[in-house]
LOGU-58120 format. One record per residue: x, y, z of N, C-alpha, C in turn; residue in three letters. Coordinates in steps of 0.1 Angstrom, whole numbers, plus 5000, padded with zeros to 4 digits. Example, Ala and Ser with C-alpha at 12.3 -4.5 7.8 and 13.67 -1.06 7.14 Angstrom:
513249435078512349555078513249675078ALA;512849785071513749895071512950005079SER;
This chain:
518851064967517950964973516950914963MET;516650794962515750734953514350744958ILE;513450814951512050824955511250704950TRP;510550624958509950504954508750524944PRO;508150634944507050664935505650624941GLY;504650624933503250604937502950454935LEU;502650384945502250244943500850234937PRO;500750154926499450134920499349994916ILE;498049944914497849804910497249814896LEU;497949754886497549764872496949634868VAL;495749644863495049524858495549484844ARG;496149374843496849334830496149224823LEU;494949174827494349064822494149074806ASN;494948994799494848994785495549114778GLY;496149204785496749314779498249284775ARG;498749334764500049304759501149394767PRO;502149324771503349394778504549344770VAL;505349434766506649404759507649354769ILE;508349244765509449194773510649174763LEU;511749244766512949234758513949154766LEU;514549054761515548974768515248834770GLY;516248754774516048614776516948574788GLU;516648454794517548404804517248444818GLY;518248454826518148474840517448604844GLU;517748714837517148834840515748844835ALA;515348784824514048804818513048704823ALA;513448574826512548474830511648504842ASP;512248554853511348594865510348694861PRO;510748794853509748894849508648834840LYS;509048744832508048674824507048604833ARG;507548534842506648454851505748554859ARG;506248664864505448764871504348824863LEU;504748864850503748914841502648814838LEU;503048694835502048594831501148564843GLU;501748564855500848534867499848644869ARG;500248764864499248874866498248884854ALA;498348794845497448784834497848854821GLY;499048914821499548984809499848894797ALA;499748954785500148884773501548934770LEU;502548844771503848894769504148894754VAL;504549004749504749024734506149084731VAL;506449094718507649144714507649294712GLY;508749354708508849504708507949564698GLU;507549494687506849554676505349564679ASP;504849514690503449514693502949654694ASP;501949704686501449844686500549874698PRO;500049774705499049804715499549804729ASP;500849764731501449764744501649904750ALA;501449914763501650044770502750034781ARG;503149914784504249884793505249794787LEU;506549814791507649734786508649704797ALA;509249584796510249544805511449514796VAL;512649574800513849554792514849474801VAL;515149354797515949264805517149224797ALA;517949314792519149294784520349314792LEU;521449254788522749264795523549384791GLU;523649414778524549514774523949654777ASP;524749734783524349874788523849954776GLU;524549954765524150044754522849994748ASP;522749854747521449804742520249844751GLU;520549834764519449874773519050014771VAL;519950114771519650254769518950284756LEU;519450214745518850234732517350184732ALA;517150064738515850014739514850094747ALA;515350144758514550234767514150364759VAL;515150414752514850544744513750514733ALA;513950404726512950364716511550354721ARG;511450284732510150254738509550374744LEU;510350454751509750584756509350674745ARG;510050674734509650764722508250724717ALA;507850594719506450554715505450574726ARG;505850634738504950664748504750554758GLY;505650454758505450344768506150374781LEU;505650324792506450324804507250204805LEU;508550224810509550114808510150074822VAL;510349944824511149894835512449834829ASN;513549884834514849824829515449754841ALA;515549624839515949534850517349574856VAL;517349584869518649614876519249754873ASP;518449844867518849974863517850074868ARG;517750104880516650194885516650334879PRO;517750384876517750514870517150524856ASP;517050404850516450404836514950354837ALA;514350344849513050294850511950404852CYS;510850384845509650464847508850404858ASP;508950274860508250204871509150084875PHE;508950034887509649914892508649814895THR;509049684897508249574899508549524913MET;507549534923507849494936507949354939PRO;508549314951508349184956506949164961ALA;506349054958504849034961504648914970VAL;503748934980503148824988501748814983VAL;501448694977500148664971499248594980ASP;498248654984497148594992495848634984ARG;495748604972494648654963493348634970SER;492448744968492648864961493548974968PRO;494048934980494949034987496349014982LEU;496949124978498349124974499149224983LEU;500249184988501149274996502449294987VAL;502749424984503949444976504949524984SER;506149494982507249554989508249614978ILE;508349744979509149814968510149904975ALA;511349914969512350014974512750114963THR;511950124953512250214942513550174935GLY;513950054936515150014929516350024938GLY;516250064951517350084960517949954964ALA;517149854966517649724971516649614969SER;516749534958515849424955516049314966ALA;517249304971517449204982516749234994GLY;516649364998515849405010514449375008LEU;513849404997512449374994512249224994ALA;513149144989512948994989513048945003ALA;513848995012513948955025512748985033ALA;512149105031510949135038509749055033LEU;509749015020508748935015508748795022ARG;509948745024510048615030509548615044GLN;509848725051509248745065507748745065ARG;507248825056505748835055505048705051LEU;505748625042505148495038504948405050GLU;505948415059505848335071504748385081ALA;504548515081503648585090502248575086LEU;501948605074500548615069499848475067LEU;498748455073498048325071497748295056PRO;497748165053497448135039495948165035ALA;495048165045493648195043493348345043GLY;494248435043493948575045493148625033LEU;493448565021492648605009491248585011GLY;490848475017489448435020488848545028ARG;489548605038488948715046488648835037ARG;489548865028489348975019488048955010ALA;487948825005486748794997485448805005SER;485548765018484348775027483948915029GLU;484949005031484649145033484049205021LEU;484549165009483949214997482449164995PHE;482249034998480848984997479949055007ALA;480449095019479649165029479549315028GLY;480049375017480149515017478749585017ARG;477749525012476349585012475849585026ASP;476049475033475549465047476349565056GLU;477649575053478549675060478049815059LEU;477749855046477149985044475850005050ARG;475049905051473749915057473849945072ARG;474849865079475049885093475750015096ARG;476650055087477450175090477350265078PHE;476250345076476050425064477050535063PRO;477550585074478550695073479950625071ASP;480650685061481950625058482950635069GLY;482950735077483850745089483550645099GLY;482250625102481850515112482250385106ASP;482150365093482550235088484050205089ARG;484850305086486250285088486650255103ARG;486050335112486350315126485950175131ARG;484750125126484249995130485249885125ALA;485649905112486649805107487949805114LEU;488449935117489749945124489649875137ALA;488549895145488449835158488349685156ALA;487649635146487549485145488849425141ALA;489649495133490849435128492149465137MET;491849535148492949555158493449425164ALA;494749425168495249295174494249245185PRO;493849115183492949055193491549085190GLY;491249165179489849195176489249085168GLY;487849095166487148975160487548955145PRO;488149055139488649035125490149065124LEU;490849035135492349045135492848975123ASP;493549035114494048965102494848845104PRO;495448835116496248715119495448615128LEU;494148645130493248555137492448475128GLY;491348415134490448325127489048365127GLU;488748495130487348535131486648525118GLY;485348525118484448515106483748645104GLU;483848695092483248825088481748825091VAL;481048715087479548705088479148715103ALA;479948645112479648655126479848795132GLU;480948855127481148995132480049085127TRP;479649075114478549165109477249145117LEU;477049015121475748995128475749065142ALA;476949085148477049145161477549285161ASP;477949335149478549475149477649575154ALA;478249675161477449785166478049915160ARG;477250015159477650145153478850205160GLY;479650265152480850335157480650485156ALA;480750555167480550695168481950765169VAL;482150875161483350945161483451025175ALA;484551005182484751075194485951165193GLN;485851295197487051375197488151325206PRO;489351335202490451285210491651385209VAL;492151415221493451495222494551395224ARG;495451395215496551295215497851365218LEU;498451335229499751395233500851295232THR;501751315222502851225219504051255227LEU;504751155232505951185240507251165232ARG;507151115220508351095211508051145197SER;509051215191508851255177509151135167PRO;509551025172509850905164508650825161ASP;508250815148507050745144507150595148PRO;508350535149508450395153508150375168ASP;508050485176507650465190506150495193GLU;505350505182503950525184503450395190LEU;502450405200501850295205500850245195THR;500350115197499250065188498050155188LEU;497650205200496550295201496750425193ARG;497950485194498250605187498250585172GLU;498850475168498850445154497450425148ALA;496550355156495250325151494450455150ARG;494650545160493950675159494350755147LEU;495650765144496050835133495550775120LEU;495550645119495150575107493650585104ALA;492850605114491350605113490750745113SER;491550855116491050985118490551045104ALA;489351105104488851175093489351315092ASP;489551375104489951515105491151525115ARG;492251575111493451575119493851725122LEU;493751765134494351895138495651865145TYR;496651955143497951935149498652065151HIS;499452065162500352175165501552175155ARG;502152285154503252305144504452225148GLY;504552175160505752105165505651955162ASP;504551905157504451765154505151735141VAL;506151645141506951615130506151555118PRO;506551585106505851535094505851385094ALA;506851325099506951175099505851115107ALA;505351185118504251145125502951165117ILE;502751285111501551315104501351225092LEU;502451175086502451085075501850945078ASP;501650915091501050795095499550805095ARG;498950925093497550935091497150905077ALA;495850875075495350845061495650965052ARG;495950935040496351035030495251135027ALA;493951085028492851165025492151235037ASP;492851215049492251285061492551435060ALA;491551515064491751655064492751695075GLU;493751775071494851825081494751965083ARG;494752005095494652155099495652185109VAL;496652275106497652315116496952425124ALA;497052415138496452515147497152505160CYS;496952615168497652625181496852555192ARG;495452565190494652505201493652405195GLU;493252315203492352205199490952265198TRP;490352255186488952315184487852225191PRO;488252115196487252035203486551925196GLY;486951905183486451785176487651725168ASP;487351615162488451545155489551495164GLY;490651465157491851425165492851535165LEU;493251575177494251685179495551625184PHE;496651645176497951585180498851695184VAL;499551675195500551765200501751685206GLU;502851755208503951685214504051725229MET;504351635238504551665252505751755254ALA;505551865260506651955263507152025251GLY;506452015239506852075227506652225227GLY;507252295217507052435215506552455201THR;505552555200505052585187506052645178GLU;506052605165506852665155506152675142ARG;
């Protein structure tokens, strides 16, 4: 199984990135790199830390990857996931908001198809919403000094139908003017299905916004993975009475 790796956003403004190759395989990569602000250079550039190999001949590709790795560069080999240190996702650009879809090289076609769906779904002005939230961050911290309260307030505002629903037309300034404090409430969540795709919107929001997550041993890892990565997780048999406690209906402890 191909592991997709850790998604990161690399700031490339003015930084050199090596691109080897020409034509159909190389041109889209050149456009993507230049759009990200990279300076596309040749193999001999001593300051580059990333490289993209878009050659046709298999032996030439493997030789180039070996040379570049020997210099300490991270390498992307077009259409050869097994030779890649990193992959380049399909991107939906709503600057400064970027949505990337990656399959770890398993299927570029699937990533492209999902990108097309998201292009139709996400409003063109969504980037403006991100900029407004950035501009209002000081006021947001003033109204919600506690980080957990801040996350919960934003989660509630951005829920479907909420004042900052990403697919809606709400204004950040208006929401901040009316925003009220969010207090963490302990919740006992009993799930009726081990399938994460069957989570209700409420269940998914609770998992995504919890700071502390208690769970019984019969809760599948696929469910727990829907919680924030930095949320504290504690496996226990009984609910301690605070935080979010997750259990399965009719489940057995294991």
